[in-house]
N, CA, C, O and the ligand as a Tripos MOL2 file, in Angstrom:
@<TRIPOS>MOLECULE
protein
  313   311    79     0     0
PROTEIN
NO_CHARGES

@<TRIPOS>ATOM
      1 N         -52.6480  -29.4860    5.1190 N.3       1 MET1
      2 CA        -51.1850  -29.6190    5.1700 C.3       1 MET1
      3 C         -50.5130  -28.6440    4.2080 C.2       1 MET1
      4 O         -49.4120  -28.1600    4.4740 O.2       1 MET1
      5 N         -51.1940  -28.3520    3.0660 N.am      2 GLY2
      6 CA        -50.6330  -27.4130    2.1000 C.3       2 GLY2
      7 C         -50.5150  -26.0240    2.6940 C.2       2 GLY2
      8 O         -49.5640  -25.2900    2.4240 O.2       2 GLY2
      9 N         -51.5320  -25.6670    3.5350 N.am      3 LYS3
     10 CA        -51.5130  -24.3450    4.1800 C.3       3 LYS3
     11 C         -50.3320  -24.2250    5.1340 C.2       3 LYS3
     12 O         -49.6680  -23.1900    5.1970 O.2       3 LYS3
     13 N         -50.0830  -25.3060    5.8770 N.am      4 LEU4
     14 CA        -48.9750  -25.3020    6.8460 C.3       4 LEU4
     15 C         -47.6460  -25.1200    6.1160 C.2       4 LEU4
     16 O         -46.7840  -24.3480    6.5350 O.2       4 LEU4
     17 N         -47.5060  -25.8680    4.9950 N.am      5 ALA5
     18 CA        -46.2540  -25.7610    4.2180 C.3       5 ALA5
     19 C         -46.0940  -24.3460    3.6850 C.2       5 ALA5
     20 O         -44.9870  -23.8080    3.6630 O.2       5 ALA5
     21 N         -47.2170  -23.7300    3.2470 N.am      6 PHE6
     22 CA        -47.1800  -22.3700    2.7250 C.3       6 PHE6
     23 C         -46.6710  -21.3930    3.7950 C.2       6 PHE6
     24 O         -45.7730  -20.5890    3.5460 O.2       6 PHE6
     25 N         -47.2740  -21.4840    4.9980 N.am      7 TRP7
     26 CA        -46.8750  -20.5460    6.0680 C.3       7 TRP7
     27 C         -45.4590  -20.8130    6.5600 C.2       7 TRP7
     28 O         -44.7500  -19.8920    6.9680 O.2       7 TRP7
     29 N         -45.0480  -22.0910    6.5170 N.am      8 ALA8
     30 CA        -43.6730  -22.4100    6.8970 C.3       8 ALA8
     31 C         -42.7090  -21.7680    5.8990 C.2       8 ALA8
     32 O         -41.6610  -21.2490    6.2820 O.2       8 ALA8
     33 N         -43.0720  -21.8070    4.6240 N.am      9 ALA9
     34 CA        -42.2350  -21.2040    3.5850 C.3       9 ALA9
     35 C         -42.1840  -19.6840    3.7670 C.2       9 ALA9
     36 O         -41.1240  -19.0710    3.6400 O.2       9 ALA9
     37 N         -43.3550  -19.0800    4.0710 N.am     10 VAL10
     38 CA        -43.3910  -17.6270    4.2910 C.3      10 VAL10
     39 C         -42.5090  -17.2620    5.4800 C.2      10 VAL10
     40 O         -41.7440  -16.2990    5.4260 O.2      10 VAL10
     41 N         -42.6260  -18.0510    6.5640 N.am     11 GLY11
     42 CA        -41.8070  -17.7970    7.7540 C.3      11 GLY11
     43 C         -40.3290  -17.9140    7.4290 C.2      11 GLY11
     44 O         -39.5270  -17.0910    7.8700 O.2      11 GLY11
     45 N         -39.9630  -18.9330    6.6600 N.am     12 ALA12
     46 CA        -38.5640  -19.1400    6.2960 C.3      12 ALA12
     47 C         -38.0640  -17.9730    5.4480 C.2      12 ALA12
     48 O         -36.9370  -17.5120    5.6250 O.2      12 ALA12
     49 N         -38.8940  -17.5010    4.5360 N.am     13 LEU13
     50 CA        -38.4960  -16.3690    3.6870 C.3      13 LEU13
     51 C         -38.2600  -15.1140    4.5170 C.2      13 LEU13
     52 O         -37.2910  -14.3860    4.2990 O.2      13 LEU13
     53 N         -39.1700  -14.8650    5.4840 N.am     14 ILE14
     54 CA        -39.0070  -13.6820    6.3390 C.3      14 ILE14
     55 C         -37.7170  -13.8130    7.1530 C.2      14 ILE14
     56 O         -36.9640  -12.8510    7.3010 O.2      14 ILE14
     57 N         -37.4730  -15.0300    7.6810 N.am     15 TYR15
     58 CA        -36.2760  -15.2720    8.4870 C.3      15 TYR15
     59 C         -35.0140  -15.0130    7.6560 C.2      15 TYR15
     60 O         -34.0860  -14.3400    8.1060 O.2      15 TYR15
     61 N         -34.9970  -15.5600    6.4340 N.am     16 VAL16
     62 CA        -33.8280  -15.3860    5.5590 C.3      16 VAL16
     63 C         -33.6590  -13.9080    5.1960 C.2      16 VAL16
     64 O         -32.5410  -13.3960    5.1360 O.2      16 VAL16
     65 N         -34.7990  -13.2240    4.9520 N.am     17 GLY17
     66 CA        -34.7400  -11.8120    4.6040 C.3      17 GLY17
     67 C         -34.1370  -10.9800    5.7320 C.2      17 GLY17
     68 O         -33.3040  -10.1050    5.4970 O.2      17 GLY17
     69 N         -34.5750  -11.2690    6.9710 N.am     18 MET18
     70 CA        -34.0380  -10.5370    8.1260 C.3      18 MET18
     71 C         -32.5470  -10.7960    8.2840 C.2      18 MET18
     72 O         -31.7690   -9.8790    8.5510 O.2      18 MET18
     73 N         -32.1600  -12.0530    8.1160 N.am     19 LYS19
     74 CA        -30.7310  -12.4130    8.2300 C.3      19 LYS19
     75 C         -29.9220  -11.6370    7.1950 C.2      19 LYS19
     76 O         -28.8650  -11.0830    7.4930 O.2      19 LYS19
     77 N         -30.4510  -11.6130    5.9640 N.am     20 PHE20
     78 CA        -29.7470  -10.9350    4.8800 C.3      20 PHE20
     79 C         -29.5780   -9.4480    5.1930 C.2      20 PHE20
     80 O         -28.5090   -8.8750    4.9850 O.2      20 PHE20
     81 N         -30.6600   -8.8290    5.7000 N.am     21 LEU21
     82 CA        -30.5930   -7.4120    6.0420 C.3      21 LEU21
     83 C         -29.5620   -7.1690    7.1380 C.2      21 LEU21
     84 O         -28.7770   -6.2240    7.0600 O.2      21 LEU21
     85 N         -29.5660   -8.0240    8.1610 N.am     22 ALA22
     86 CA        -28.6310   -7.8550    9.2760 C.3      22 ALA22
     87 C         -27.1940   -7.9770    8.7850 C.2      22 ALA22
     88 O         -26.3250   -7.1970    9.1750 O.2      22 ALA22
     89 N         -26.9530   -8.9640    7.9240 N.am     23 VAL23
     90 CA        -25.5910   -9.1810    7.4180 C.3      23 VAL23
     91 C         -25.1520   -8.0000    6.5560 C.2      23 VAL23
     92 O         -24.0210   -7.5300    6.6820 O.2      23 VAL23
     93 N         -26.0480   -7.5110    5.6710 N.am     24 SER24
     94 CA        -25.6450   -6.4140    4.7790 C.3      24 SER24
     95 C         -25.4240   -5.1400    5.5740 C.2      24 SER24
     96 O         -24.5710   -4.3240    5.2240 O.2      24 SER24
     97 N         -26.2150   -4.9610    6.6740 N.am     25 GLN25
     98 CA        -26.0150   -3.7780    7.5090 C.3      25 GLN25
     99 C         -24.6720   -3.8580    8.2200 C.2      25 GLN25
    100 O         -23.9490   -2.8650    8.3070 O.2      25 GLN25
    101 N         -24.3370   -5.0500    8.7320 N.am     26 ARG26
    102 CA        -23.0430   -5.2140    9.4050 C.3      26 ARG26
    103 C         -21.9100   -4.9450    8.4280 C.2      26 ARG26
    104 O         -20.9090   -4.3190    8.7760 O.2      26 ARG26
    105 N         -22.0820   -5.4310    7.1830 N.am     27 ARG27
    106 CA        -21.0260   -5.2120    6.1810 C.3      27 ARG27
    107 C         -20.8600   -3.7290    5.9090 C.2      27 ARG27
    108 O         -19.7380   -3.2470    5.7550 O.2      27 ARG27
    109 N         -21.9840   -2.9870    5.8490 N.am     28 GLY28
    110 CA        -21.9140   -1.5460    5.6140 C.3      28 GLY28
    111 C         -21.1860   -0.8530    6.7410 C.2      28 GLY28
    112 O         -20.3630    0.0290    6.4950 O.2      28 GLY28
    113 N         -21.4760   -1.2410    7.9910 N.am     29 ASP29
    114 CA        -20.7980   -0.6400    9.1480 C.3      29 ASP29
    115 C         -19.3070   -0.9250    9.0930 C.2      29 ASP29
    116 O         -18.4880   -0.0430    9.3510 O.2      29 ASP29
    117 N         -18.9580   -2.1560    8.7570 N.am     30 ALA30
    118 CA        -17.5440   -2.5380    8.7050 C.3      30 ALA30
    119 C         -16.8290   -1.7200    7.6330 C.2      30 ALA30
    120 O         -15.6900   -1.2960    7.8280 O.2      30 ALA30
    121 N         -17.4930   -1.5030    6.5110 N.am     31 ALA31
    122 CA        -16.8820   -0.7280    5.4270 C.3      31 ALA31
    123 C         -16.6710    0.7090    5.8800 C.2      31 ALA31
    124 O         -15.6470    1.3180    5.5690 O.2      31 ALA31
    125 N         -17.6540    1.2620    6.6270 N.am     32 LYS32
    126 CA        -17.5140    2.6320    7.1230 C.3      32 LYS32
    127 C         -16.3410    2.7220    8.0820 C.2      32 LYS32
    128 O         -15.5590    3.6720    8.0380 O.2      32 LYS32
    129 N         -16.2220    1.7040    8.9640 N.am     33 ARG33
    130 CA        -15.1090    1.7180    9.9130 C.3      33 ARG33
    131 C         -13.7820    1.6290    9.1740 C.2      33 ARG33
    132 O         -12.8080    2.2910    9.5360 O.2      33 ARG33
    133 N         -13.7560    0.7870    8.1130 N.am     34 ARG34
    134 CA        -12.5210    0.6570    7.3350 C.3      34 ARG34
    135 C         -12.1520    1.9900    6.6870 C.2      34 ARG34
    136 O         -10.9820    2.3710    6.6580 O.2      34 ARG34
    137 N         -13.1690    2.7020    6.1640 N.am     35 ASP35
    138 CA        -12.9160    3.9910    5.5340 C.3      35 ASP35
    139 C         -12.3290    4.9640    6.5430 C.2      35 ASP35
    140 O         -11.3600    5.6660    6.2520 O.2      35 ASP35
    141 N         -12.9240    5.0030    7.7400 N.am     36 ALA36
    142 CA        -12.4540    5.9210    8.7690 C.3      36 ALA36
    143 C         -11.0210    5.5710    9.1590 C.2      36 ALA36
    144 O         -10.1830    6.4590    9.3130 O.2      36 ALA36
    145 N         -10.7420    4.2950    9.3170 N.am     37 ALA37
    146 CA         -9.3920    3.8710    9.6890 C.3      37 ALA37
    147 C          -8.4120    4.2340    8.5780 C.2      37 ALA37
    148 O          -7.2880    4.6530    8.8500 O.2      37 ALA37
    149 N          -8.8370    4.0730    7.3320 N.am     38 GLY38
    150 CA         -7.9690    4.3900    6.2040 C.3      38 GLY38
    151 C          -7.6060    5.8550    6.1910 C.2      38 GLY38
    152 O          -6.4670    6.2170    5.8980 O.2      38 GLY38
    153 N          -8.5890    6.7150    6.5120 N.am     39 ARG39
    154 CA         -8.2980    8.1510    6.5510 C.3      39 ARG39
    155 C          -7.2770    8.4510    7.6410 C.2      39 ARG39
    156 O          -6.3640    9.2520    7.4430 O.2      39 ARG39
    157 N          -7.4410    7.7920    8.8140 N.am     40 ASN40
    158 CA         -6.5000    8.0290    9.9090 C.3      40 ASN40
    159 C          -5.1090    7.5650    9.5240 C.2      40 ASN40
    160 O          -4.1190    8.2310    9.8250 O.2      40 ASN40
    161 N          -5.0320    6.4110    8.8510 N.am     41 ASN41
    162 CA         -3.7280    5.8700    8.5000 C.3      41 ASN41
    163 C          -3.0300    6.7100    7.4420 C.2      41 ASN41
    164 O          -1.8020    6.7250    7.3580 O.2      41 ASN41
    165 N          -3.8240    7.4100    6.6320 N.am     42 SER42
    166 CA         -3.2120    8.1850    5.5580 C.3      42 SER42
    167 C          -2.8500    9.5960    6.0200 C.2      42 SER42
    168 O          -2.4120   10.4260    5.2240 O.2      42 SER42
    169 N          -3.0380    9.8580    7.3210 N.am     43 GLU43
    170 CA         -2.7030   11.1830    7.8330 C.3      43 GLU43
    171 C          -1.1990   11.4170    7.6820 C.2      43 GLU43
    172 O          -0.3940   10.5130    7.9030 O.2      43 GLU43
    173 N          -0.8390   12.6260    7.3070 N.am     44 LYS44
    174 CA          0.5610   12.9520    7.0580 C.3      44 LYS44
    175 C           1.3550   12.9520    8.3630 C.2      44 LYS44
    176 O           0.9030   13.4990    9.3680 O.2      44 LYS44
    177 N           2.5340   12.3390    8.3450 N.am     45 MET45
    178 CA          3.4030   12.3160    9.5110 C.3      45 MET45
    179 C           4.4650   13.4090    9.3470 C.2      45 MET45
    180 O           5.0630   13.5580    8.2820 O.2      45 MET45
    181 N           4.6810   14.1600   10.4150 N.am     46 LEU46
    182 CA          5.6630   15.2380   10.3840 C.3      46 LEU46
    183 C           6.7480   14.9570   11.4220 C.2      46 LEU46
    184 O           6.4780   14.3630   12.4660 O.2      46 LEU46
    185 N           7.9680   15.3870   11.1290 N.am     47 GLN47
    186 CA          9.0960   15.1090   12.0110 C.3      47 GLN47
    187 C           9.3780   16.3080   12.9110 C.2      47 GLN47
    188 O           9.4480   17.4470   12.4470 O.2      47 GLN47
    189 N           9.5370   16.0390   14.1850 N.am     48 CYS48
    190 CA          9.8580   17.0870   15.1600 C.3      48 CYS48
    191 C          11.2460   17.6460   14.8410 C.2      48 CYS48
    192 O          12.2010   16.8940   14.6460 O.2      48 CYS48
    193 N          11.3420   18.9790   14.7910 N.am     49 ALA49
    194 CA         12.6160   19.6260   14.4570 C.3      49 ALA49
    195 C          13.6020   19.5120   15.6120 C.2      49 ALA49
    196 O          14.7980   19.7370   15.4260 O.2      49 ALA49
    197 N          13.1200   19.1690   16.7950 N.am     50 HIS50
    198 CA         13.9950   19.1040   17.9700 C.3      50 HIS50
    199 C          14.5210   17.6940   18.2190 C.2      50 HIS50
    200 O          15.7280   17.4950   18.3560 O.2      50 HIS50
    201 N          13.6020   16.6980   18.2780 N.am     51 CYS51
    202 CA         14.0270   15.3460   18.6550 C.3      51 CYS51
    203 C          13.9220   14.3500   17.4940 C.2      51 CYS51
    204 O          14.4210   13.2310   17.6020 O.2      51 CYS51
    205 N          13.2860   14.7380   16.3980 N.am     52 GLY52
    206 CA         13.2200   13.8510   15.2400 C.3      52 GLY52
    207 C          12.0880   12.8580   15.2630 C.2      52 GLY52
    208 O          11.9380   12.0700   14.3290 O.2      52 GLY52
    209 N          11.2710   12.8790   16.3310 N.am     53 VAL53
    210 CA         10.1280   11.9580   16.4150 C.3      53 VAL53
    211 C           9.0850   12.3390   15.3620 C.2      53 VAL53
    212 O           8.8660   13.5200   15.0930 O.2      53 VAL53
    213 N           8.4400   11.3220   14.7660 N.am     54 HIS54
    214 CA          7.3850   11.5910   13.7830 C.3      54 HIS54
    215 C           6.0380   11.6300   14.4830 C.2      54 HIS54
    216 O           5.6930   10.7150   15.2310 O.2      54 HIS54
    217 N           5.2810   12.6830   14.2410 N.am     55 VAL55
    218 CA          3.9500   12.8260   14.8450 C.3      55 VAL55
    219 C           2.9270   13.0800   13.7360 C.2      55 VAL55
    220 O           3.2600   13.6830   12.7160 O.2      55 VAL55
    221 N           1.6610   12.6150   13.9300 N.am     56 PRO56
    222 CA          0.6090   12.9000   12.9430 C.3      56 PRO56
    223 C           0.4080   14.3980   12.8310 C.2      56 PRO56
    224 O           0.5310   15.1150   13.8250 O.2      56 PRO56
    225 N           0.1000   14.8850   11.6330 N.am     57 SER57
    226 CA         -0.0130   16.3290   11.4100 C.3      57 SER57
    227 C          -1.0510   16.9740   12.3290 C.2      57 SER57
    228 O          -0.9360   18.1520   12.6660 O.2      57 SER57
    229 N          -2.0850   16.1880   12.7430 N.am     58 SER58
    230 CA         -3.1150   16.7640   13.6000 C.3      58 SER58
    231 C          -2.5930   16.9890   15.0200 C.2      58 SER58
    232 O          -3.1610   17.7900   15.7630 O.2      58 SER58
    233 N          -1.5140   16.2900   15.4090 N.am     59 GLU59
    234 CA         -0.9800   16.4360   16.7680 C.3      59 GLU59
    235 C           0.2890   17.2730   16.7890 C.2      59 GLU59
    236 O           0.8020   17.5980   17.8600 O.2      59 GLU59
    237 N           0.7950   17.6220   15.6170 N.am     60 ALA60
    238 CA          2.0560   18.3540   15.5560 C.3      60 ALA60
    239 C           1.8390   19.8160   15.9190 C.2      60 ALA60
    240 O           0.7740   20.3790   15.6650 O.2      60 ALA60
    241 N           2.8510   20.4190   16.5090 N.am     61 LEU61
    242 CA          2.8190   21.8520   16.8180 C.3      61 LEU61
    243 C           3.6670   22.5640   15.7780 C.2      61 LEU61
    244 O           4.8200   22.2030   15.5440 O.2      61 LEU61
    245 N           3.0790   23.5850   15.1520 N.am     62 LEU62
    246 CA          3.7920   24.3150   14.1110 C.3      62 LEU62
    247 C           4.2710   25.6450   14.6770 C.2      62 LEU62
    248 O           3.5300   26.3570   15.3540 O.2      62 LEU62
    249 N           5.5200   25.9580   14.3830 N.am     63 SER63
    250 CA          6.0920   27.2490   14.7870 C.3      63 SER63
    251 C           6.8000   27.7950   13.5650 C.2      63 SER63
    252 O           7.9350   27.4190   13.2710 O.2      63 SER63
    253 N           6.1270   28.6850   12.8570 N.am     64 GLY64
    254 CA          6.6550   29.1460   11.5800 C.3      64 GLY64
    255 C           6.6370   27.9800   10.6020 C.2      64 GLY64
    256 O           5.5890   27.3840   10.3520 O.2      64 GLY64
    257 N           7.8160   27.6550   10.0450 N.am     65 SER65
    258 CA          7.8720   26.5370    9.1120 C.3      65 SER65
    259 C           8.3870   25.2810    9.8120 C.2      65 SER65
    260 O           8.5370   24.2390    9.1730 O.2      65 SER65
    261 N           8.6620   25.3640   11.1210 N.am     66 ARG66
    262 CA          9.1970   24.2270   11.8610 C.3      66 ARG66
    263 C           8.0860   23.4820   12.5770 C.2      66 ARG66
    264 O           7.0680   24.0540   12.9680 O.2      66 ARG66
    265 N           8.3180   22.1770   12.7380 N.am     67 VAL67
    266 CA          7.3090   21.2900   13.3170 C.3      67 VAL67
    267 C           7.8620   20.6870   14.5990 C.2      67 VAL67
    268 O           9.0280   20.2960   14.6580 O.2      67 VAL67
    269 N           7.0230   20.6140   15.6250 N.am     68 TYR68
    270 CA          7.4580   20.0340   16.9040 C.3      68 TYR68
    271 C           6.4300   19.0280   17.4150 C.2      68 TYR68
    272 O           5.2430   19.1110   17.0990 O.2      68 TYR68
    273 N           6.9230   18.0590   18.2270 N.am     69 CYS69
    274 CA          6.0400   17.0220   18.7580 C.3      69 CYS69
    275 C           5.3280   17.5050   20.0090 C.2      69 CYS69
    276 O           4.2600   16.9910   20.3440 O.2      69 CYS69
    277 N           5.8960   18.4830   20.7090 N.am     70 CYS70
    278 CA          5.2740   18.9740   21.9470 C.3      70 CYS70
    279 C           5.7410   20.4020   22.1950 C.2      70 CYS70
    280 O           6.6970   20.8700   21.5760 O.2      70 CYS70
    281 N           5.0500   21.0970   23.1170 N.am     71 SER71
    282 CA          5.3790   22.4980   23.3700 C.3      71 SER71
    283 C           6.7540   22.6270   24.0230 C.2      71 SER71
    284 O           7.4320   23.6360   23.8260 O.2      71 SER71
    285 N           7.1830   21.6200   24.8010 N.am     72 ALA72
    286 CA          8.4920   21.6750   25.4520 C.3      72 ALA72
    287 C           9.5940   21.7500   24.4020 C.2      72 ALA72
    288 O          10.5450   22.5170   24.5520 O.2      72 ALA72
    289 N           9.4690   20.9440   23.3240 N.am     73 HIS73
    290 CA         10.4900   20.9510   22.2830 C.3      73 HIS73
    291 C          10.4110   22.2390   21.4640 C.2      73 HIS73
    292 O          11.4330   22.7530   21.0090 O.2      73 HIS73
    293 N           9.2080   22.7530   21.2800 N.am     74 ARG74
    294 CA          9.0750   24.0210   20.5550 C.3      74 ARG74
    295 C           9.7550   25.1310   21.3600 C.2      74 ARG74
    296 O          10.4790   25.9520   20.7970 O.2      74 ARG74
    297 N           9.5260   25.1580   22.6680 N.am     75 ASP75
    298 CA         10.1210   26.1850   23.5240 C.3      75 ASP75
    299 C          11.6260   26.0010   23.6220 C.2      75 ASP75
    300 O          12.3630   26.9870   23.6630 O.2      75 ASP75
    301 N          12.0970   24.7610   23.6590 N.am     76 ALA76
    302 CA         13.5280   24.4880   23.7850 C.3      76 ALA76
    303 C          14.2730   24.9550   22.5380 C.2      76 ALA76
    304 O          15.4360   25.3500   22.6220 O.2      76 ALA76
    305 N          13.6110   24.9130   21.3840 N.am     77 ASP77
    306 CA         14.2570   25.2720   20.1100 C.3      77 ASP77
    307 C          14.1500   26.7590   19.8160 C.2      77 ASP77
    308 O          14.8620   27.2700   18.9520 O.2      77 ASP77
    309 N          13.2730   27.4600   20.5200 N.am     78 ALA78
    310 CA         13.0030   28.8660   20.2030 C.3      78 ALA78
    311 C          14.1680   29.7730   20.6460 C.2      78 ALA78
    312 O          14.1110   30.9880   20.4570 O.2      78 ALA78
    313 ZN         10.2230   16.4770   19.8120 Zn       79 ZN79
@<TRIPOS>BOND
     1     1     2 1
     2     2     3 1
     3     3     4 2
     4     3     5 am
     5     5     6 1
     6     6     7 1
     7     7     8 2
     8     7     9 am
     9     9    10 1
    10    10    11 1
    11    11    12 2
    12    11    13 am
    13    13    14 1
    14    14    15 1
    15    15    16 2
    16    15    17 am
    17    17    18 1
    18    18    19 1
    19    19    20 2
    20    19    21 am
    21    21    22 1
    22    22    23 1
    23    23    24 2
    24    23    25 am
    25    25    26 1
    26    26    27 1
    27    27    28 2
    28    27    29 am
    29    29    30 1
    30    30    31 1
    31    31    32 2
    32    31    33 am
    33    33    34 1
    34    34    35 1
    35    35    36 2
    36    35    37 am
    37    37    38 1
    38    38    39 1
    39    39    40 2
    40    39    41 am
    41    41    42 1
    42    42    43 1
    43    43    44 2
    44    43    45 am
    45    45    46 1
    46    46    47 1
    47    47    48 2
    48    47    49 am
    49    49    50 1
    50    50    51 1
    51    51    52 2
    52    51    53 am
    53    53    54 1
    54    54    55 1
    55    55    56 2
    56    55    57 am
    57    57    58 1
    58    58    59 1
    59    59    60 2
    60    59    61 am
    61    61    62 1
    62    62    63 1
    63    63    64 2
    64    63    65 am
    65    65    66 1
    66    66    67 1
    67    67    68 2
    68    67    69 am
    69    69    70 1
    70    70    71 1
    71    71    72 2
    72    71    73 am
    73    73    74 1
    74    74    75 1
    75    75    76 2
    76    75    77 am
    77    77    78 1
    78    78    79 1
    79    79    80 2
    80    79    81 am
    81    81    82 1
    82    82    83 1
    83    83    84 2
    84    83    85 am
    85    85    86 1
    86    86    87 1
    87    87    88 2
    88    87    89 am
    89    89    90 1
    90    90    91 1
    91    91    92 2
    92    91    93 am
    93    93    94 1
    94    94    95 1
    95    95    96 2
    96    95    97 am
    97    97    98 1
    98    98    99 1
    99    99   100 2
   100    99   101 am
   101   101   102 1
   102   102   103 1
   103   103   104 2
   104   103   105 am
   105   105   106 1
   106   106   107 1
   107   107   108 2
   108   107   109 am
   109   109   110 1
   110   110   111 1
   111   111   112 2
   112   111   113 am
   113   113   114 1
   114   114   115 1
   115   115   116 2
   116   115   117 am
   117   117   118 1
   118   118   119 1
   119   119   120 2
   120   119   121 am
   121   121   122 1
   122   122   123 1
   123   123   124 2
   124   123   125 am
   125   125   126 1
   126   126   127 1
   127   127   128 2
   128   127   129 am
   129   129   130 1
   130   130   131 1
   131   131   132 2
   132   131   133 am
   133   133   134 1
   134   134   135 1
   135   135   136 2
   136   135   137 am
   137   137   138 1
   138   138   139 1
   139   139   140 2
   140   139   141 am
   141   141   142 1
   142   142   143 1
   143   143   144 2
   144   143   145 am
   145   145   146 1
   146   146   147 1
   147   147   148 2
   148   147   149 am
   149   149   150 1
   150   150   151 1
   151   151   152 2
   152   151   153 am
   153   153   154 1
   154   154   155 1
   155   155   156 2
   156   155   157 am
   157   157   158 1
   158   158   159 1
   159   159   160 2
   160   159   161 am
   161   161   162 1
   162   162   163 1
   163   163   164 2
   164   163   165 am
   165   165   166 1
   166   166   167 1
   167   167   168 2
   168   167   169 am
   169   169   170 1
   170   170   171 1
   171   171   172 2
   172   171   173 am
   173   173   174 1
   174   174   175 1
   175   175   176 2
   176   175   177 am
   177   177   178 1
   178   178   179 1
   179   179   180 2
   180   179   181 am
   181   181   182 1
   182   182   183 1
   183   183   184 2
   184   183   185 am
   185   185   186 1
   186   186   187 1
   187   187   188 2
   188   187   189 am
   189   189   190 1
   190   190   191 1
   191   191   192 2
   192   191   193 am
   193   193   194 1
   194   194   195 1
   195   195   196 2
   196   195   197 am
   197   197   198 1
   198   198   199 1
   199   199   200 2
   200   199   201 am
   201   201   202 1
   202   202   203 1
   203   203   204 2
   204   203   205 am
   205   205   206 1
   206   206   207 1
   207   207   208 2
   208   207   209 am
   209   209   210 1
   210   210   211 1
   211   211   212 2
   212   211   213 am
   213   213   214 1
   214   214   215 1
   215   215   216 2
   216   215   217 am
   217   217   218 1
   218   218   219 1
   219   219   220 2
   220   219   221 am
   221   221   222 1
   222   222   223 1
   223   223   224 2
   224   223   225 am
   225   225   226 1
   226   226   227 1
   227   227   228 2
   228   227   229 am
   229   229   230 1
   230   230   231 1
   231   231   232 2
   232   231   233 am
   233   233   234 1
   234   234   235 1
   235   235   236 2
   236   235   237 am
   237   237   238 1
   238   238   239 1
   239   239   240 2
   240   239   241 am
   241   241   242 1
   242   242   243 1
   243   243   244 2
   244   243   245 am
   245   245   246 1
   246   246   247 1
   247   247   248 2
   248   247   249 am
   249   249   250 1
   250   250   251 1
   251   251   252 2
   252   251   253 am
   253   253   254 1
   254   254   255 1
   255   255   256 2
   256   255   257 am
   257   257   258 1
   258   258   259 1
   259   259   260 2
   260   259   261 am
   261   261   262 1
   262   262   263 1
   263   263   264 2
   264   263   265 am
   265   265   266 1
   266   266   267 1
   267   267   268 2
   268   267   269 am
   269   269   270 1
   270   270   271 1
   271   271   272 2
   272   271   273 am
   273   273   274 1
   274   274   275 1
   275   275   276 2
   276   275   277 am
   277   277   278 1
   278   278   279 1
   279   279   280 2
   280   279   281 am
   281   281   282 1
   282   282   283 1
   283   283   284 2
   284   283   285 am
   285   285   286 1
   286   286   287 1
   287   287   288 2
   288   287   289 am
   289   289   290 1
   290   290   291 1
   291   291   292 2
   292   291   293 am
   293   293   294 1
   294   294   295 1
   295   295   296 2
   296   295   297 am
   297   297   298 1
   298   298   299 1
   299   299   300 2
   300   299   301 am
   301   301   302 1
   302   302   303 1
   303   303   304 2
   304   303   305 am
   305   305   306 1
   306   306   307 1
   307   307   308 2
   308   307   309 am
   309   309   310 1
   310   310   311 1
   311   311   312 2
@<TRIPOS>SUBSTRUCTURE
     1 MET1         2 RESIDUE 1 A MET
     2 GLY2         6 RESIDUE 1 A GLY
     3 LYS3        10 RESIDUE 1 A LYS
     4 LEU4        14 RESIDUE 1 A LEU
     5 ALA5        18 RESIDUE 1 A ALA
     6 PHE6        22 RESIDUE 1 A PHE
     7 TRP7        26 RESIDUE 1 A TRP
     8 ALA8        30 RESIDUE 1 A ALA
     9 ALA9        34 RESIDUE 1 A ALA
    10 VAL10       38 RESIDUE 1 A VAL
    11 GLY11       42 RESIDUE 1 A GLY
    12 ALA12       46 RESIDUE 1 A ALA
    13 LEU13       50 RESIDUE 1 A LEU
    14 ILE14       54 RESIDUE 1 A ILE
    15 TYR15       58 RESIDUE 1 A TYR
    16 VAL16       62 RESIDUE 1 A VAL
    17 GLY17       66 RESIDUE 1 A GLY
    18 MET18       70 RESIDUE 1 A MET
    19 LYS19       74 RESIDUE 1 A LYS
    20 PHE20       78 RESIDUE 1 A PHE
    21 LEU21       82 RESIDUE 1 A LEU
    22 ALA22       86 RESIDUE 1 A ALA
    23 VAL23       90 RESIDUE 1 A VAL
    24 SER24       94 RESIDUE 1 A SER
    25 GLN25       98 RESIDUE 1 A GLN
    26 ARG26      102 RESIDUE 1 A ARG
    27 ARG27      106 RESIDUE 1 A ARG
    28 GLY28      110 RESIDUE 1 A GLY
    29 ASP29      114 RESIDUE 1 A ASP
    30 ALA30      118 RESIDUE 1 A ALA
    31 ALA31      122 RESIDUE 1 A ALA
    32 LYS32      126 RESIDUE 1 A LYS
    33 ARG33      130 RESIDUE 1 A ARG
    34 ARG34      134 RESIDUE 1 A ARG
    35 ASP35      138 RESIDUE 1 A ASP
    36 ALA36      142 RESIDUE 1 A ALA
    37 ALA37      146 RESIDUE 1 A ALA
    38 GLY38      150 RESIDUE 1 A GLY
    39 ARG39      154 RESIDUE 1 A ARG
    40 ASN40      158 RESIDUE 1 A ASN
    41 ASN41      162 RESIDUE 1 A ASN
    42 SER42      166 RESIDUE 1 A SER
    43 GLU43      170 RESIDUE 1 A GLU
    44 LYS44      174 RESIDUE 1 A LYS
    45 MET45      178 RESIDUE 1 A MET
    46 LEU46      182 RESIDUE 1 A LEU
    47 GLN47      186 RESIDUE 1 A GLN
    48 CYS48      190 RESIDUE 1 A CYS
    49 ALA49      194 RESIDUE 1 A ALA
    50 HIS50      198 RESIDUE 1 A HIS
    51 CYS51      202 RESIDUE 1 A CYS
    52 GLY52      206 RESIDUE 1 A GLY
    53 VAL53      210 RESIDUE 1 A VAL
    54 HIS54      214 RESIDUE 1 A HIS
    55 VAL55      218 RESIDUE 1 A VAL
    56 PRO56      222 RESIDUE 1 A PRO
    57 SER57      226 RESIDUE 1 A SER
    58 SER58      230 RESIDUE 1 A SER
    59 GLU59      234 RESIDUE 1 A GLU
    60 ALA60      238 RESIDUE 1 A ALA
    61 LEU61      242 RESIDUE 1 A LEU
    62 LEU62      246 RESIDUE 1 A LEU
    63 SER63      250 RESIDUE 1 A SER
    64 GLY64      254 RESIDUE 1 A GLY
    65 SER65      258 RESIDUE 1 A SER
    66 ARG66      262 RESIDUE 1 A ARG
    67 VAL67      266 RESIDUE 1 A VAL
    68 TYR68      270 RESIDUE 1 A TYR
    69 CYS69      274 RESIDUE 1 A CYS
    70 CYS70      278 RESIDUE 1 A CYS
    71 SER71      282 RESIDUE 1 A SER
    72 ALA72      286 RESIDUE 1 A ALA
    73 HIS73      290 RESIDUE 1 A HIS
    74 ARG74      294 RESIDUE 1 A ARG
    75 ASP75      298 RESIDUE 1 A ASP
    76 ALA76      302 RESIDUE 1 A ALA
    77 ASP77      306 RESIDUE 1 A ASP
    78 ALA78      310 RESIDUE 1 A ALA
    79 ZN79       313 GROUP 0 **** ****
């Protein structure tokens, strides 16, 4: 009976260890996703010189020192 209790304890330890690893891995993934989202949220917003709409700097069109939300507004202002 002592042997059975020993192996049951070993099995329980392995089970708990796997659970712990899975949880810590999920937490790491969630933290990475949060970091990525934080970078996106901190992206600079620029105002279109034509219509005044704010667009993320990665989507904005630059024409000299002026910023536009789309090529139509850039062409309309040129
Ligand atoms: Zn615009």
